[in-house]
N, C-alpha and C positions, 0 to 999 in steps of 0.2 A: 527451651531451645527453639521450638517452632515459632513462638511469638517473637523471639529475637531475630530470627531469620526473616520473618515477614516485615518487621520494622525496618531492618536493613534494606530490604527490597524497596519499601516505600520511600525511604530517604534517598536511595540512589536514583529512583525515578524522579523525585522532586528536583534533585540537583541537575538532572539531565533535561529539565524543563519539559518533561513529557506530560501531556494533559489528557485525561480520560473523560469519557462521557459519564454522566450519572447513571447508576444502576437502574433507577426508575424510568429514565427516558431511553436507555440503551438496550432494553429488552423488549422484543416484539411480542405481539400477542401469541405467535406460534411457539414462543418459548415460555409462556406463562401458564400456570403458576410454576415458578422455578422450583425444582425439587429440592427438598431439604437434604436428601441423600441421593447420589447418582451412582448406579451400579456401573462399574467399568465396562466399556464396550470394546470389542476387538476393532482395531482401526479398519481392517479390510471389510468388515461387515456393515459399516455405517454408510449411508448414502452421502454423496458429495453435496455439500451445501448445508443450510440450516435444517435441523431436525429437532423434534421435541426433546429438550434436555441437553442439546449440544450443537456442535458445528464440526463438519469435516471439510478441511481446506486442502487444496492441492498446493504443493510447494515446489518451486524450481529454484535451486540455490547454487551459487558458486562458492559458498562457504565450505570449510572443511567439516567433516563429520567428527563431532567431539566425543561420541560414545553412544551407548545404548540407553542413556537417560539424560535428564536435564544437565547441561544446556543443549543437548541434541546436536546443534551446529555451532561452530565457534566463529572466531573473527579472522581466521587465516584463509588464504586462497586455496581452493581445492584444485587438484590437477584436472579433474573433470567435473562437470555439473552433476548435481543429484536431483532426481525427481522423487517426491514423496507424498504420501497421504498423511495428513496431520489431524488429529482429533483434539478439540478444545472444549472445555466445560465452562459454563457461565458462573458468575458469582452465586453463592448459595445464601438464601435468606433463612436464617435459623434464629431460634430464641437466643442462643449464645451470641450470635452476631449483633443482636439488638443491644446487648449490654457490654460487648467487647468488640470494638471495631476491628481489631486485629484478626478476629475469627472470620470476618467477611472478606474473602479473598477476591481478587480480580479474576477476569477470564484467565484460564490457565491451560497450558499445553499438557495433555494427558498421555499422548502417545504419538509416535512417528514411525511410519513404515516406508522405507525406501522402495522405489519401484525398480523393476528389472528392465534391461534393454536400453535403447537410446532414450535419454532423459526427455528431450523435447517431444518425441513421438509418443512416449508414455503419458505425458501430461495431456496432450491433445486427445488421446484415446480415452482417458479418464473423464474428459470434459464433454464427450459426445452426447448429443441430445439436449444440450442446454446452451443458453447464452453464457458468456464468460465476463467476469469482472476481474481484470488483472491489476494488482496493486504493486507498484514499485516504490519502496520506501526511500527516505532520504538519509542525510548525514546523522551520525550519532545514534544508530539503532543496533540493537542486538537481535538475534533471531526471535527471542522470547518477546521483546518489546514490540517488534514489528508485527508478529503474528497475533498477539493479544489485542493490540490497538486496532488492527484490521478486523478482528472478530467483533469488537464492540461496534465498529462502524457498520459492518454487515448486518448485525442484529438491529442497529438503529434504523437502517433504511429498509430492512426486510427483504434484502435481495434474494430472489428465488433461484438464481442460476448457479453456475459453478464458480466459486471464488478461487482465484489463483494468486498466491503470493510469490513475487519474484524478489528474493532476498540475496543481496550481494554482501561481500565481507567488510562491512563497516566495522570499525573497531569499537564502536559504542562509547567513545570518549570525547569530551568537548574539545580537547586540545589536539585531536588527530584529524583535523579538517583536511590537510594536504594529503595524508595517506588515504583517507576515505575517498577523496576525489579521484585519485589514481586507481583505486580498486573498483570504483563505480565504472570508470571508462574501460578498465580491463575486462569487465563483465559484459560489455556491449555485444560481443558475438553470441554469448549464451542467450541474451534476451532476444536478439535477432532470430536465432534458431527457434526459440519458443514461439514468437509471433508468427514465424513462417509455418511452423508445424500446425498451429491452430488455424491459420488462414487457408492452408491447402487441404485440410480435412473437411470434406463436405458435410459431415455429420455434426460438426461444431457450429453452434449458432453465431449470433453477432458477438464481436469481440470488443468489449468496452475496456478502457484503460483509465486508471487513476494513478497519478504520479505525484509525489511530494518532494519539494525541495530539490536536492541534488539528484533525486530519482527522475526529475523532469528532464535534466540534461541527458541522462542515460537513455530515457525513453525516446526523446526526439532523435538522438543519434541512431538508435536501433531502427526506428521507423524510417528514417532517411535511408539507411542501408537497405532495408527491405524494398522501399520504393524505387531506389536506383537500380537494384538488381533485377526487379521484376517489371520495370518500366511503368510502374503505377498500377499494374494489373490486380494487385491485392487490396487497393484502397477501399473498394466497396465492401470488403469483409469487416472493416472496422466501424464501430459505432461511435459512442461518446468518448472523447478524450478530455479528461479533466486534469489540469496542471495546477496543483495547490502550492502557492508560494514558491514557484520554480526558481531555483538557484541557477539561472542561465543568463549569460551575457546578452544584453538587449540586441546588439548588432548581429550577433550570431543567430539569435532567434529570428530576426527578420529574414536572414538568408535561408534558414531552415524552412520557414513557412513558405517561401517561394518554391522550394523543392517539394513541399507537401501541400500544395495549393488545394488539392482535392479534399484534404482532411481539415483544412482551416475552418470551414463552416461548422464542423462538428467538434471543434476544439473550444473549450472554456478555460480561461485562465483566472484564478483567484489571486488577487493582489492585496497588499496591505501597506499603508504608509507608516505603520508602527512596528515593522518587522526588524528587530534589532539584529537578528542573525544574518539577514541579508545585507544590513548596513555593514556588518563586519566583513562579509564576503566581498562586498564592493570595495572596501578599504584594502583587503588583501589582493584584490585584482587591480590595484592602482587607480581606484576611483571609478572604474567602469560600472555603469548601472546594471542592476539585475532585473530580470523580467518581473519577478514577484513583488517588486517595490516600485514599478513603473506606473506612469499615468495611463489611464484607460485609453485616452486618445491615441497615444503612441502605439499601443498594442492593437487597437481596433483597425488601424490602417493595414494590418497584415491579414485581416479577414476573420480573426477569431472573436469570440464573445469574451467579455470580461465581467468579473464581479468584484467590486471593491469591498473588502472585509475590514477596512480600517476601523470602523466604528465598533466592531465586535471584539477588538483587542483590549483587554483590561489588565493584562499582566505587564511584565517588563520586556520579555523576549518576544512573545506573540508570533512565534514561528509555527506552532502546532495547533493553532486555533481551529483549523479545519476538522480535526479529530474531536474537538470538544464542544462545538456549537451545532445544535440541531438545525439551525437556520442554514448553515453551510452544507449539512448533509442533504438538505433539500435541493441544493444546487446540483449535486451529483444525481439525485433521483430524477430531477426534471431533465437533466442532460441525457440520461439513459432513455427516459420515456420519449423525448423528442427524436432521438436517434432511431429508436425502434419504429416511431411513427413516420419517419422519413422527413421530418421538418428540421 
């Protein structure tokens, strides 16, 4: 039964075109040697961030609470956002796994503990004393897929700050693009509140942002709202902003970056000429070009940095290559380092 469920999970991830990083390259020195057995740890007692044997991630979500166990959060919209601490464990390297691939699991969610009080304020309080890397996922993601793929990326770059996952109610299905787009935009206020709470808390360090696909649109809209409401007073609190394969209308992006001119020099856009998902998005939008599939010259006129990842795509869809290629992980690491250095 266990093997069958794991096989079904692997097949479903393959159909969703989710690409993970290799275990050997996705585990940092701070996590090695990976324990063959991991004693369960109470969520509240583990430090936020990477620790030997696991990872504690902060979660801000507009998804409905699905129960006290897996899947934890569902694909429906919640009446109010939820803040939570989430503990994840890495893949286990065992003798059994060497002869039975199904026994070597991916990163997995081991526990979730909702926080009390105002969700955005609670997230900022939990992140005090550290820099932040906030990840906003894209289309066709579940809570589990978003949190585990983010965990692999964090381990891959060895981020030592406070990781925050902003997860909105994507239905996690390839054919629900329209519904996902509506739910992403419906979640804009919650992301704006989260960014504001982090920015106004003087004990929180630099706020770095990574957004993928449709999450790029949500992120830019929330940043624009924060900027307009505060007259740009919060812009100095933000560090690196990395938009991976953003599913954003190119003309809209040009207007957004005019309003976010202070953030443009700290913004990096990863593009690909082989992104089939963005080709479909453009078709659905009446042929209007998407930022993640645009020429570098068109984007650099807005003041942002660009990285062309076309040559890294070896599959058919090539929309999630940021999560699978260590070369592109380096883009994020360098962007964070440069922002912290002030360059």
